[in-house]
N, CA, C and O atoms as a printed pandas DataFrame, in Angstrom:
     atom_number atom_name residue_name chain_id  residue_number  x_coord  y_coord  z_coord
0              1         N          MET        A               1   -8.822    6.160   31.054
1              2        CA          MET        A               1   -8.384    6.845   29.869
2              3         C          MET        A               1   -7.731    8.169   30.274
3              4         O          MET        A               1   -8.327    8.968   30.997
4              5         N          VAL        A               2   -6.515    8.391   29.807
5              6        CA          VAL        A               2   -5.779    9.612   30.118
6              7         C          VAL        A               2   -6.074   10.655   29.046
7              8         O          VAL        A               2   -5.948   10.394   27.850
8              9         N          LYS        A               3   -6.470   11.842   29.500
9             10        CA          LYS        A               3   -6.766   12.914   28.567
10            11         C          LYS        A               3   -5.457   13.622   28.200
11            12         O          LYS        A               3   -4.718   14.075   29.074
12            13         N          LYS        A               4   -5.185   13.709   26.897
13            14        CA          LYS        A               4   -3.972   14.346   26.406
14            15         C          LYS        A               4   -4.118   15.860   26.478
15            16         O          LYS        A               4   -5.136   16.411   26.059
16            17         N          LYS        A               5   -3.092   16.536   27.012
17            18        CA          LYS        A               5   -3.099   17.982   27.115
18            19         C          LYS        A               5   -2.997   18.588   25.716
19            20         O          LYS        A               5   -2.172   18.166   24.905
20            21         N          THR        A               6   -3.845   19.582   25.441
21            22        CA          THR        A               6   -3.824   20.260   24.149
22            23         C          THR        A               6   -2.553   21.092   24.038
23            24         O          THR        A               6   -2.184   21.813   24.965
24            25         N          GLN        A               7   -1.891   20.982   22.892
25            26        CA          GLN        A               7   -0.696   21.774   22.642
26            27         C          GLN        A               7   -1.012   22.776   21.544
27            28         O          GLN        A               7   -1.644   22.451   20.538
28            29         N          PHE        A               8   -0.559   23.993   21.762
29            30        CA          PHE        A               8   -0.834   25.064   20.817
30            31         C          PHE        A               8    0.442   25.475   20.085
31            32         O          PHE        A               8    1.534   25.465   20.652
32            33         N          ARG        A               9    0.276   25.838   18.812
33            34        CA          ARG        A               9    1.390   26.255   17.981
34            35         C          ARG        A               9    1.961   27.570   18.512
35            36         O          ARG        A               9    1.223   28.527   18.749
36            37         N          HIS        A              10    3.272   27.607   18.694
37            38        CA          HIS        A              10    3.916   28.815   19.194
38            39         C          HIS        A              10    5.388   28.839   18.789
39            40         O          HIS        A              10    5.940   27.844   18.319
40            41         N          ILE        A              11    6.001   29.995   18.984
41            42        CA          ILE        A              11    7.445   30.151   18.810
42            43         C          ILE        A              11    7.969   30.849   20.060
43            44         O          ILE        A              11    7.199   31.458   20.802
44            45         N          SER        A              12    9.277   30.761   20.295
45            46        CA          SER        A              12    9.918   31.477   21.398
46            47         C          SER        A              12   10.993   32.388   20.831
47            48         O          SER        A              12   11.852   31.956   20.062
48            49         N          ILE        A              13   10.933   33.654   21.221
49            50        CA          ILE        A              13   11.938   34.641   20.837
50            51         C          ILE        A              13   12.384   35.329   22.120
51            52         O          ILE        A              13   11.571   35.919   22.831
52            53         N          ASN        A              14   13.675   35.252   22.411
53            54        CA          ASN        A              14   14.228   35.827   23.654
54            55         C          ASN        A              14   13.434   35.372   24.881
55            56         O          ASN        A              14   13.084   36.188   25.734
56            57         N          SER        A              15   13.157   34.092   24.966
57            58        CA          SER        A              15   12.465   33.450   26.089
58            59         C          SER        A              15   10.995   33.857   26.236
59            60         O          SER        A              15   10.372   33.536   27.248
60            61         N          LYS        A              16   10.433   34.554   25.251
61            62        CA          LYS        A              16    9.016   34.898   25.283
62            63         C          LYS        A              16    8.280   34.053   24.250
63            64         O          LYS        A              16    8.709   33.944   23.102
64            65         N          LYS        A              17    7.157   33.454   24.674
65            66        CA          LYS        A              17    6.353   32.645   23.765
66            67         C          LYS        A              17    5.332   33.515   23.048
67            68         O          LYS        A              17    4.680   34.366   23.652
68            69         N          TYR        A              18    5.208   33.280   21.734
69            70        CA          TYR        A              18    4.199   33.929   20.909
70            71         C          TYR        A              18    3.347   32.817   20.303
71            72         O          TYR        A              18    3.866   31.915   19.646
72            73         N          TYR        A              19    2.037   32.889   20.527
73            74        CA          TYR        A              19    1.127   31.859   20.040
74            75         C          TYR        A              19    0.530   32.255   18.694
75            76         O          TYR        A              19    0.384   33.436   18.380
76            77         N          PHE        A              20    0.185   31.224   17.901
77            78        CA          PHE        A              20   -0.344   31.398   16.552
78            79         C          PHE        A              20   -1.874   31.334   16.610
79            80         O          PHE        A              20   -2.446   30.437   17.229
80            81         N          TYR        A              21   -2.521   32.298   15.956
81            82        CA          TYR        A              21   -3.975   32.425   16.016
82            83         C          TYR        A              21   -4.591   32.564   14.633
83            84         O          TYR        A              21   -3.937   32.991   13.682
84            85         N          GLU        A              22   -5.861   32.197   14.544
85            86        CA          GLU        A              22   -6.697   32.566   13.413
86            87         C          GLU        A              22   -7.590   33.697   13.914
87            88         O          GLU        A              22   -8.317   33.542   14.895
88            89         N          ILE        A              23   -7.523   34.835   13.226
89            90        CA          ILE        A              23   -8.251   36.026   13.650
90            91         C          ILE        A              23   -9.291   36.360   12.589
91            92         O          ILE        A              23   -8.958   36.564   11.421
92            93         N          LYS        A              24  -10.549   36.414   13.005
93            94        CA          LYS        A              24  -11.644   36.793   12.103
94            95         C          LYS        A              24  -12.010   38.242   12.429
95            96         O          LYS        A              24  -12.293   38.580   13.579
96            97         N          TRP        A              25  -11.997   39.094   11.393
97            98        CA          TRP        A              25  -12.226   40.516   11.630
98            99         C          TRP        A              25  -13.006   41.147   10.489
99           100         O          TRP        A              25  -13.093   40.592    9.394
100          101         N          LEU        A              26  -13.570   42.311   10.763
101          102        CA          LEU        A              26  -14.369   43.037    9.775
102          103         C          LEU        A              26  -13.520   44.127    9.131
103          104         O          LEU        A              26  -12.822   44.872    9.819
104          105         N          ASP        A              27  -13.585   44.212    7.798
105          106        CA          ASP        A              27  -12.854   45.215    7.039
106          107         C          ASP        A              27  -13.851   46.114    6.310
107          108         O          ASP        A              27  -14.940   45.682    5.931
108          109         N          ILE        A              28  -13.464   47.339    6.127
109          110        CA          ILE        A              28  -14.306   48.300    5.405
110          111         C          ILE        A              28  -14.515   47.817    3.967
111          112         O          ILE        A              28  -13.580   47.351    3.317
112          113         N          LEU        A              29  -15.732   47.933    3.492
113          114        CA          LEU        A              29  -16.046   47.657    2.091
114          115         C          LEU        A              29  -16.413   48.990    1.455
115          116         O          LEU        A              29  -17.331   49.672    1.911
116          117         N          GLY        A              30  -15.703   49.354    0.416
117          118        CA          GLY        A              30  -15.959   50.633   -0.236
118          119         C          GLY        A              30  -16.278   50.450   -1.709
119          120         O          GLY        A              30  -15.946   49.432   -2.316
120          121         N          ASP        A              31  -16.925   51.453   -2.264
121          122        CA          ASP        A              31  -17.277   51.440   -3.674
122          123         C          ASP        A              31  -17.388   52.886   -4.126
123          124         O          ASP        A              31  -18.058   53.686   -3.474
124          125         N          SER        A              32  -16.751   53.228   -5.218
125          126        CA          SER        A              32  -16.810   54.605   -5.702
126          127         C          SER        A              32  -17.768   54.760   -6.886
127          128         O          SER        A              32  -17.863   55.836   -7.476
128          129         N          GLY        A              33  -18.470   53.688   -7.228
129          130        CA          GLY        A              33  -19.407   53.740   -8.352
130          131         C          GLY        A              33  -20.802   54.159   -7.920
131          132         O          GLY        A              33  -21.072   54.350   -6.734
132          133         N          HIS        A              34  -21.678   54.298   -8.898
133          134        CA          HIS        A              34  -23.077   54.641   -8.641
134          135         C          HIS        A              34  -23.827   53.397   -8.172
135          136         O          HIS        A              34  -23.529   52.285   -8.608
136          137         N          ALA        A              35  -24.796   53.586   -7.287
137          138        CA          ALA        A              35  -25.600   52.460   -6.792
138          139         C          ALA        A              35  -26.986   52.972   -6.426
139          140         O          ALA        A              35  -27.146   54.111   -5.987
140          141         N          ASN        A              36  -27.985   52.113   -6.614
141          142        CA          ASN        A              36  -29.334   52.486   -6.191
142          143         C          ASN        A              36  -29.485   52.151   -4.702
143          144         O          ASN        A              36  -28.566   51.598   -4.097
144          145         N          VAL        A              37  -30.624   52.478   -4.119
145          146        CA          VAL        A              37  -30.868   52.289   -2.690
146          147         C          VAL        A              37  -30.718   50.819   -2.290
147          148         O          VAL        A              37  -30.087   50.507   -1.281
148          149         N          LYS        A              38  -31.301   49.920   -3.085
149          150        CA          LYS        A              38  -31.242   48.487   -2.762
150          151         C          LYS        A              38  -29.799   47.989   -2.740
151          152         O          LYS        A              38  -29.408   47.254   -1.833
152          153         N          GLU        A              39  -29.009   48.387   -3.734
153          154        CA          GLU        A              39  -27.597   47.972   -3.780
154          155         C          GLU        A              39  -26.818   48.553   -2.594
155          156         O          GLU        A              39  -25.985   47.871   -1.998
156          157         N          PHE        A              40  -27.099   49.818   -2.260
157          158        CA          PHE        A              40  -26.398   50.465   -1.164
158          159         C          PHE        A              40  -26.740   49.810    0.173
159          160         O          PHE        A              40  -25.853   49.565    0.990
160          161         N          GLU        A              41  -28.017   49.530    0.395
161          162        CA          GLU        A              41  -28.439   48.916    1.659
162          163         C          GLU        A              41  -27.912   47.495    1.824
163          164         O          GLU        A              41  -27.791   47.015    2.951
164          165         N          SER        A              42  -27.599   46.815    0.727
165          166        CA          SER        A              42  -27.098   45.438    0.825
166          167         C          SER        A              42  -25.587   45.365    1.094
167          168         O          SER        A              42  -25.050   44.278    1.309
168          169         N          MET        A              43  -24.902   46.512    1.083
169          170        CA          MET        A              43  -23.461   46.510    1.357
170          171         C          MET        A              43  -23.186   46.126    2.813
171          172         O          MET        A              43  -23.845   46.614    3.732
172          173         N          LYS        A              44  -22.221   45.262    3.003
173          174        CA          LYS        A              44  -21.797   44.816    4.331
174          175         C          LYS        A              44  -20.270   44.831    4.378
175          176         O          LYS        A              44  -19.622   44.705    3.339
176          177         N          PRO        A              45  -19.687   44.983    5.571
177          178        CA          PRO        A              45  -18.230   44.886    5.672
178          179         C          PRO        A              45  -17.760   43.493    5.249
179          180         O          PRO        A              45  -18.496   42.514    5.370
180          181         N          ALA        A              46  -16.536   43.420    4.758
181          182        CA          ALA        A              46  -15.942   42.135    4.398
182          183         C          ALA        A              46  -15.509   41.413    5.674
183          184         O          ALA        A              46  -14.964   42.029    6.590
184          185         N          ILE        A              47  -15.756   40.103    5.727
185          186        CA          ILE        A              47  -15.286   39.289    6.856
186          187         C          ILE        A              47  -13.957   38.672    6.431
187          188         O          ILE        A              47  -13.907   37.860    5.507
188          189         N          MET        A              48  -12.891   39.059    7.109
189          190        CA          MET        A              48  -11.536   38.663    6.745
190          191         C          MET        A              48  -10.969   37.678    7.766
191          192         O          MET        A              48  -11.361   37.675    8.932
192          193         N          ILE        A              49  -10.035   36.842    7.300
193          194        CA          ILE        A              49   -9.319   35.902    8.170
194          195         C          ILE        A              49   -7.830   36.204    8.057
195          196         O          ILE        A              49   -7.292   36.290    6.952
196          197         N          THR        A              50   -7.169   36.364    9.190
197          198        CA          THR        A              50   -5.721   36.531    9.244
198          199         C          THR        A              50   -5.158   35.447   10.150
199          200         O          THR        A              50   -5.673   35.223   11.245
200          201         N          ASN        A              51   -4.103   34.771    9.700
201          202        CA          ASN        A              51   -3.393   33.787   10.513
202          203         C          ASN        A              51   -2.042   34.390   10.862
203          204         O          ASN        A              51   -1.240   34.695    9.980
204          205         N          ALA        A              52   -1.793   34.560   12.173
205          206        CA          ALA        A              52   -0.571   35.238   12.594
206          207         C          ALA        A              52   -0.284   34.972   14.064
207          208         O          ALA        A              52   -1.128   34.461   14.801
208          209         N          TYR        A              53    0.922   35.329   14.467
209          210        CA          TYR        A              53    1.305   35.300   15.883
210          211         C          TYR        A              53    0.848   36.606   16.522
211          212         O          TYR        A              53    0.950   37.669   15.910
212          213         N          ILE        A              54    0.347   36.528   17.750
213          214        CA          ILE        A              54   -0.037   37.747   18.460
214          215         C          ILE        A              54    1.166   38.262   19.230
215          216         O          ILE        A              54    1.741   37.565   20.067
216          217         N          PHE        A              55    1.534   39.509   18.924
217          218        CA          PHE        A              55    2.636   40.175   19.606
218          219         C          PHE        A              55    2.155   40.762   20.928
219          220         O          PHE        A              55    2.794   40.591   21.966
220          221         N          SER        A              56    1.013   41.461   20.874
221          222        CA          SER        A              56    0.439   42.038   22.097
222          223         C          SER        A              56   -1.027   42.386   21.865
223          224         O          SER        A              56   -1.490   42.510   20.731
224          225         N          LYS        A              57   -1.737   42.538   22.978
225          226        CA          LYS        A              57   -3.149   42.916   22.920
226          227         C          LYS        A              57   -3.464   43.750   24.149
227          228         O          LYS        A              57   -3.055   43.415   25.261
228          229         N          ASP        A              58   -4.198   44.843   23.941
229          230        CA          ASP        A              58   -4.708   45.634   25.055
230          231         C          ASP        A              58   -6.176   45.966   24.764
231          232         O          ASP        A              58   -6.770   45.375   23.863
232          233         N          LYS        A              59   -6.754   46.881   25.496
233          234        CA          LYS        A              59   -8.180   47.198   25.327
234          235         C          LYS        A              59   -8.496   47.853   23.983
235          236         O          LYS        A              59   -9.644   47.827   23.541
236          237         N          GLN        A              60   -7.490   48.441   23.328
237          238        CA          GLN        A              60   -7.740   49.163   22.087
238          239         C          GLN        A              60   -7.185   48.482   20.840
239          240         O          GLN        A              60   -7.768   48.611   19.764
240          241         N          HIS        A              61   -6.063   47.755   20.963
241          242        CA          HIS        A              61   -5.366   47.229   19.786
242          243         C          HIS        A              61   -4.899   45.785   19.951
243          244         O          HIS        A              61   -4.582   45.329   21.050
244          245         N          LEU        A              62   -4.870   45.090   18.826
245          246        CA          LEU        A              62   -4.282   43.760   18.735
246          247         C          LEU        A              62   -3.150   43.864   17.717
247          248         O          LEU        A              62   -3.379   44.245   16.569
248          249         N          LYS        A              63   -1.924   43.525   18.137
249          250        CA          LYS        A              63   -0.763   43.610   17.250
250          251         C          LYS        A              63   -0.308   42.206   16.887
251          252         O          LYS        A              63   -0.137   41.350   17.755
252          253         N          THR        A              64   -0.113   41.979   15.580
253          254        CA          THR        A              64    0.273   40.654   15.092
254          255         C          THR        A              64    1.495   40.743   14.189
255          256         O          THR        A              64    1.848   41.812   13.689
256          257         N          PHE        A              65    2.142   39.572   13.993
257          258        CA          PHE        A              65    3.215   39.439   13.013
258          259         C          PHE        A              65    3.158   38.042   12.429
259          260         O          PHE        A              65    2.673   37.112   13.074
260          261         N          ALA        A              66    3.652   37.891   11.207
261          262        CA          ALA        A              66    3.626   36.585   10.549
262          263         C          ALA        A              66    5.033   36.076   10.237
263          264         O          ALA        A              66    5.227   34.877   10.035
264          265         N          SER        A              67    6.009   36.974   10.196
265          266        CA          SER        A              67    7.392   36.590    9.896
266          267         C          SER        A              67    8.308   37.143   10.976
267          268         O          SER        A              67    8.018   38.163   11.601
268          269         N          TYR        A              68    9.430   36.442   11.184
269          270        CA          TYR        A              68   10.378   36.863   12.210
270          271         C          TYR        A              68   11.773   36.369   11.846
271          272         O          TYR        A              68   11.930   35.432   11.064
272          273         N          ASP        A              69   12.778   37.013   12.424
273          274        CA          ASP        A              69   14.175   36.683   12.187
274          275         C          ASP        A              69   14.636   35.687   13.247
275          276         O          ASP        A              69   14.413   35.911   14.437
276          277         N          LEU        A              70   15.265   34.610   12.842
277          278        CA          LEU        A              70   15.751   33.603   13.793
278          279         C          LEU        A              70   16.962   34.080   14.599
279          280         O          LEU        A              70   17.222   33.566   15.687
280          281         N          ASN        A              71   17.698   35.053   14.072
281          282        CA          ASN        A              71   18.940   35.467   14.717
282          283         C          ASN        A              71   18.816   36.694   15.617
283          284         O          ASN        A              71   19.715   36.956   16.415
284          285         N          GLU        A              72   17.748   37.435   15.511
285          286        CA          GLU        A              72   17.571   38.608   16.357
286          287         C          GLU        A              72   16.092   38.876   16.570
287          288         O          GLU        A              72   15.242   38.297   15.893
288          289         N          GLU        A              73   15.792   39.752   17.509
289          290        CA          GLU        A              73   14.398   40.075   17.804
290          291         C          GLU        A              73   13.894   41.091   16.775
291          292         O          GLU        A              73   13.940   42.301   16.996
292          293         N          SER        A              74   13.412   40.564   15.645
293          294        CA          SER        A              74   12.964   41.395   14.531
294          295         C          SER        A              74   11.718   40.752   13.920
295          296         O          SER        A              74   11.694   39.548   13.664
296          297         N          PHE        A              75   10.679   41.570   13.687
297          298        CA          PHE        A              75    9.381   41.080   13.228
298          299         C          PHE        A              75    8.996   41.731   11.905
299          300         O          PHE        A              75    9.320   42.894   11.665
300          301         N          SER        A              76    8.297   40.973   11.035
301          302        CA          SER        A              76    7.820   41.473    9.744
302          303         C          SER        A              76    6.365   41.058    9.541
303          304         O          SER        A              76    5.789   40.340   10.359
304          305         N          ASP        A              77    5.788   41.519    8.445
305          306        CA          ASP        A              77    4.381   41.232    8.121
306          307         C          ASP        A              77    3.492   41.571    9.326
307          308         O          ASP        A              77    2.725   40.741    9.814
308          309         N          ARG        A              78    3.624   42.812    9.780
309          310        CA          ARG        A              78    2.966   43.265   11.003
310          311         C          ARG        A              78    1.648   43.965   10.711
311          312         O          ARG        A              78    1.490   44.626    9.685
312          313         N          ASN        A              79    0.706   43.805   11.632
313          314        CA          ASN        A              79   -0.591   44.489   11.554
314          315         C          ASN        A              79   -0.984   44.970   12.941
315          316         O          ASN        A              79   -0.618   44.367   13.951
316          317         N          VAL        A              80   -1.740   46.071   12.975
317          318        CA          VAL        A              80   -2.359   46.555   14.204
318          319         C          VAL        A              80   -3.853   46.677   13.917
319          320         O          VAL        A              80   -4.267   47.456   13.059
320          321         N          PHE        A              81   -4.653   45.903   14.639
321          322        CA          PHE        A              81   -6.104   45.886   14.458
322          323         C          PHE        A              81   -6.778   46.663   15.586
323          324         O          PHE        A              81   -6.407   46.491   16.747
324          325         N          PRO        A              82   -7.759   47.515   15.275
325          326        CA          PRO        A              82   -8.596   48.051   16.345
326          327         C          PRO        A              82   -9.417   46.883   16.920
327          328         O          PRO        A              82  -10.002   46.108   16.165
328          329         N          VAL        A              83   -9.460   46.763   18.222
329          330        CA          VAL        A              83  -10.144   45.631   18.864
330          331         C          VAL        A              83  -11.623   45.572   18.456
331          332         O          VAL        A              83  -12.196   44.485   18.383
332          333         N          GLY        A              84  -12.233   46.707   18.194
333          334        CA          GLY        A              84  -13.641   46.738   17.797
334          335         C          GLY        A              84  -13.931   46.056   16.477
335          336         O          GLY        A              84  -15.081   45.702   16.219
336          337         N          CYS        A              85  -12.926   45.857   15.627
337          338        CA          CYS        A              85  -13.098   45.188   14.329
338          339         C          CYS        A              85  -13.001   43.666   14.445
339          340         O          CYS        A              85  -13.364   42.955   13.508
340          341         N          ILE        A              86  -12.521   43.164   15.570
341          342        CA          ILE        A              86  -12.261   41.738   15.719
342          343         C          ILE        A              86  -13.533   41.009   16.158
343          344         O          ILE        A              86  -14.172   41.382   17.141
344          345         N          LYS        A              87  -13.885   39.964   15.409
345          346        CA          LYS        A              87  -15.071   39.172   15.717
346          347         C          LYS        A              87  -14.742   37.899   16.495
347          348         O          LYS        A              87  -15.522   37.464   17.342
348          349         N          GLN        A              88  -13.570   37.296   16.198
349          350        CA          GLN        A              88  -13.216   36.025   16.844
350          351         C          GLN        A              88  -11.702   35.833   16.798
351          352         O          GLN        A              88  -11.049   36.173   15.811
352          353         N          ILE        A              89  -11.157   35.282   17.883
353          354        CA          ILE        A              89   -9.746   34.920   17.946
354          355         C          ILE        A              89   -9.678   33.464   18.397
355          356         O          ILE        A              89  -10.228   33.099   19.436
356          357         N          LYS        A              90   -8.998   32.638   17.606
357          358        CA          LYS        A              90   -8.916   31.201   17.884
358          359         C          LYS        A              90   -7.454   30.761   17.901
359          360         O          LYS        A              90   -6.761   30.858   16.888
360          361         N          LYS        A              91   -6.988   30.275   19.058
361          362        CA          LYS        A              91   -5.620   29.779   19.176
362          363         C          LYS        A              91   -5.514   28.466   18.403
363          364         O          LYS        A              91   -6.356   27.580   18.553
364          365         N          MET        A              92   -4.469   28.347   17.572
365          366        CA          MET        A              92   -4.304   27.188   16.707
366          367         C          MET        A              92   -3.564   26.050   17.419
367          368         O          MET        A              92   -2.508   26.262   18.015
368          369         N          GLU        A              93   -4.118   24.872   17.351
369          370        CA          GLU        A              93   -3.515   23.689   17.973
370          371         C          GLU        A              93   -2.443   23.087   17.069
371          372         O          GLU        A              93   -2.467   23.261   15.850
372          373         N          ILE        A              94   -1.508   22.381   17.684
373          374        CA          ILE        A              94   -0.532   21.603   16.929
374          375         C          ILE        A              94   -1.210   20.323   16.503
375          376         O          ILE        A              94   -1.798   19.618   17.324
376          377         N          ILE        A              95   -1.131   20.023   15.233
377          378        CA          ILE        A              95   -1.790   18.811   14.709
378          379         C          ILE        A              95   -0.774   17.708   14.543
379          380         O          ILE        A              95   -1.123   16.608   14.115
């Protein structure tokens, strides 16, 4: 039995490959209303999911984009995440 190589979703812009990921991260949860101790202690950060291409990653930041121009090197729907907020990064396979 031959094992099929996994293929991951990606695009190429100016000969550079950008892979598509599902990113699970923690976001601040805020409230400006009154709350008792029990309500306050039960507050937790929101667990968010972002699906995007990773532009770059270093020890401090993860930069993503979701839209791009086919005719030039131009990116839109951009985010910069502090690495400390990221819980999981999963490369998306081609189905």
